C-alpha positions in Angstrom: -15.7 -7.1 -47.0 -12.1 -6.8 -44.9 -12.0 -8.9 -41.8 -9.9 -7.0 -38.8 -8.9 -8.7 -36.2 -10.5 -8.7 -33.2 -8.8 -6.4 -30.0 -6.8 -8.2 -28.2 -6.9 -7.9 -24.3 -5.5 -4.6 -22.4 -2.8 -7.1 -20.8 -1.9 -8.6 -24.1 -1.8 -5.6 -26.0 0.6 -4.0 -23.6 2.8 -7.4 -24.0 3.0 -6.7 -27.6 4.2 -3.3 -27.0 6.9 -4.5 -24.8 8.4 -7.1 -27.5 8.7 -4.4 -30.2 10.6 -2.2 -28.0 13.7 -2.4 -30.4 11.4 -1.0 -33.3 10.3 1.4 -30.8 14.0 2.6 -30.2 14.5 2.6 -34.0 11.6 4.7 -35.1 12.7 7.0 -32.2 16.3 7.4 -33.3 15.2 7.7 -36.9 12.7 10.5 -35.9 15.3 12.5 -34.5 17.6 12.0 -37.2 15.3 13.1 -40.1 14.2 16.2 -37.9 17.7 17.8 -37.2 20.4 15.7 -40.1 20.0 18.8 -42.3 20.7 21.4 -40.2 24.4 22.6 -39.5 24.3 22.2 -35.9 22.3 19.0 -35.7 20.8 17.7 -32.5 22.4 21.0 -30.7 19.0 22.6 -31.7 17.0 20.1 -29.4 18.6 22.2 -26.5 18.8 25.6 -28.4 15.0 25.7 -29.5 13.3 26.3 -26.4 16.1 28.6 -25.0 16.3 30.7 -27.9 12.0 30.9 -27.7 12.3 31.4 -24.1 14.8 34.4 -24.5 13.0 36.2 -27.0 9.2 35.9 -24.7 11.5 37.1 -21.7 12.7 40.0 -23.4 9.3 41.0 -24.7 7.5 40.6 -21.8 9.7 41.9 -19.1 9.5 45.1 -21.0 5.9 45.6 -21.2 4.9 43.9 -18.2 6.3 44.9 -14.4 7.4 41.2 -13.3 9.3 42.4 -10.3 12.2 40.2 -10.9 15.5 40.3 -12.6 15.9 39.3 -16.1 17.6 36.0 -15.1 15.2 35.1 -12.8 12.2 36.2 -15.1 14.0 33.7 -17.5 13.8 30.8 -15.4 10.1 31.7 -14.3 8.9 31.8 -18.4 10.9 28.6 -19.1 10.0 26.7 -16.4 6.5 27.1 -17.8 7.9 26.8 -21.4 9.4 23.4 -21.2 6.1 21.6 -20.1 3.9 23.7 -22.9 6.7 23.0 -25.4 6.6 19.0 -24.7 3.2 19.0 -24.8 2.5 20.7 -28.1 5.3 19.1 -29.2 4.3 15.5 -28.5 0.4 16.6 -29.5 1.1 18.0 -32.9 4.1 15.4 -34.2 1.8 12.9 -33.1 -0.9 13.8 -35.7 1.9 14.2 -38.2 4.1 11.0 -38.1 1.4 8.6 -39.0 1.0 9.9 -42.8 5.1 10.3 -42.8 5.6 6.5 -41.7 2.4 5.1 -44.1 4.4 2.8 -45.8 5.3 1.1 -42.7 2.0 0.9 -41.2 0.4 -0.4 -44.6 3.2 -3.4 -44.9 4.3 -4.5 -41.3 2.3 -5.8 -38.6 3.0 -4.2 -35.3 0.8 -2.3 -32.6 0.4 0.6 -34.3 0.7 2.8 -30.9 4.8 2.2 -31.1 4.2 5.2 -33.8 3.5 7.8 -31.4 5.3 6.6 -28.4 8.7 7.1 -30.5 7.4 10.8 -30.7 7.2 10.5 -27.1 10.5 8.8 -26.3 12.3 11.7 -28.5 10.6 14.5 -26.8 11.4 13.1 -23.3 15.1 13.3 -24.5 14.6 16.6 -25.7 12.6 17.6 -22.1 15.7 16.2 -20.3 18.0 18.4 -21.9 15.8 21.6 -21.3 15.8 20.5 -17.8 19.6 20.4 -17.5 19.7 23.8 -19.3 17.3 25.0 -16.3 19.2 23.6 -13.6 22.3 25.2 -14.8 20.9 28.6 -15.2 19.4 28.4 -11.6 22.7 27.5 -9.9 24.5 30.4 -12.0 21.6 32.6 -10.9 21.6 31.4 -7.3 17.9 30.2 -7.5 17.5 27.2 -5.1 16.0 23.9 -6.3 13.3 22.5 -4.1 13.5 19.3 -2.2 10.2 17.9 -3.6 11.5 17.4 -6.8 10.7 13.7 -5.9 7.4 14.7 -7.3 8.7 15.5 -11.1 7.9 11.6 -12.3 4.3 12.3 -11.2 3.9 15.5 -13.5 5.7 13.6 -16.4 3.3 11.3 -16.2 0.5 13.7 -16.3 2.0 15.7 -19.2 2.6 12.5 -21.6 -1.1 11.3 -20.6 -2.4 14.5 -21.7 -0.2 15.0 -25.0 -0.5 11.4 -26.0 -4.2 10.9 -25.0 -5.0 14.1 -27.3 -2.7 12.9 -30.0 -4.7 9.8 -29.9 -8.1 11.3 -30.0 -7.3 13.3 -33.0 -5.0 11.1 -35.1 -8.0 9.6 -37.0 -10.5 12.6 -37.7 -7.2 14.3 -38.8 -6.2 11.8 -41.2 -9.6 11.7 -42.7 -10.4 15.5 -42.8 -7.4 17.2 -43.1 -8.8 20.5 -42.7 -8.8 19.4 -38.9 -5.1 19.3 -38.5 -5.0 22.8 -40.3 -7.4 24.1 -37.6 -5.5 22.6 -34.5 -2.3 24.0 -35.7 -4.2 27.5 -35.8 -5.5 27.2 -32.8 -2.4 25.8 -31.2 -0.3 29.0 -30.5 -3.1 30.8 -28.6 -2.9 28.0 -25.9 0.3 29.7 -24.7 -1.1 32.7 -23.7 -4.0 30.7 -21.7 -1.4 29.5 -19.7 0.4 31.0 -16.1 3.7 31.2 -18.3 4.3 34.9 -18.7 2.3 35.8 -15.6 1.3 34.6 -12.1 -1.7 32.3 -11.5 -2.6 35.0 -9.1 -3.4 37.4 -12.0 -6.1 35.4 -13.3 -9.7 36.6 -11.2 -11.1 34.5 -8.4 -14.2 33.6 -10.2 -12.8 32.6 -13.2 -10.3 30.3 -11.4 -12.5 27.0 -11.2 -13.0 27.3 -15.2 -9.3 28.5 -16.1 -8.0 25.6 -14.1 -10.0 23.2 -15.9 -7.1 23.2 -18.7 -4.8 20.3 -17.6 -2.0 22.5 -18.5 -2.8 24.7 -16.0 -2.0 22.5 -13.6 1.2 21.1 -15.3 2.9 24.8 -15.6 2.0 25.8 -11.8 2.6 22.7 -10.4 6.0 22.1 -12.5 7.0 25.5 -11.2 6.2 24.8 -7.7 8.2 21.4 -7.7 11.0 23.0 -9.1 11.5 25.9 -6.9 10.6 26.6 -3.2 7.0 27.2 -3.7 3.8 25.5 -1.7 2.5 22.6 -3.6 -1.0 23.1 -5.6 -2.1 19.8 -4.2 -5.5 20.4 -5.6 -4.5 21.4 -8.9 -1.6 18.4 -9.4 -4.7 15.9 -8.1 -7.3 17.7 -10.6 -4.7 17.7 -13.6 -3.6 14.1 -12.6 -7.6 13.1 -12.9 -8.4 15.3 -16.2 -5.1 13.8 -17.7 -6.3 10.2 -17.3 -9.3 10.7 -18.6 -8.2 12.5 -21.8 -5.6 9.1 -22.0 -8.1 6.7 -21.5 -10.1 8.1 -24.0 -7.6 8.1 -26.4 -6.6 4.9 -26.2 -10.1 3.6 -26.4 -10.9 5.7 -29.7 -7.2 4.5 -31.3 -7.8 0.9 -30.5 -10.9 1.4 -31.9 -9.6 2.3 -35.3 -5.8 0.8 -35.3 -6.4 -1.9 -37.5 -8.0 0.3 -40.1 -5.5 3.1 -40.0 -4.2 1.9 -43.3 -7.1 2.3 -44.9 -7.4 6.1 -43.9 -3.6 7.0 -44.8 
């Protein structure tokens, strides 16, 4: 019977993660290179991918929906919703993918296993930063003012990271043991895009459904992110509700992950 080390305290766990910060940086760099080095334009895809996706959706929905906005302003509306959604989706799904890909390292080396999904988070924060830069450029060209409430952006970023990483940590073990779970998640995820106020305003949701609709933490992220970027009223209730839900998901994910962390090499 295999003896597994007992879990260390949370403070010791955080200290261990900090000790392996160089490994975290190396894994993040490796993850980016592995994903983009075989393409002709390489890292430029980190910037182009969300922009091209948004342009396609903008052209489609500006035709079938009466947006009441110019195409460039509707692009900004959609793009400001797509950025947090793509960040959440990519962190969640790539967290599920990276453990099997790093199975040799996990089996042979002794380090906090949470370093592996954290490397995904770092690469996606980098991509998100490029996306924000493009949004600012397009907003400046189109004459759209950026809100002075942008100082709240780090709080929103923390929410999205907690929710995306939390969901990933919750589903890592089930996805490794039961491969069909990951296939089901990948099948369902695209539907989530249309359940969020990305292509339409949240006011289009019937009032009687709104309390249930906002249980989805991504609704809070998208709406709050857009309000913080542009000069709109900040939905403080949604912001607080989203933070609470994201925190609960993150704590649950960490708890489950730490329970099985030392045994991950057995499952891969």
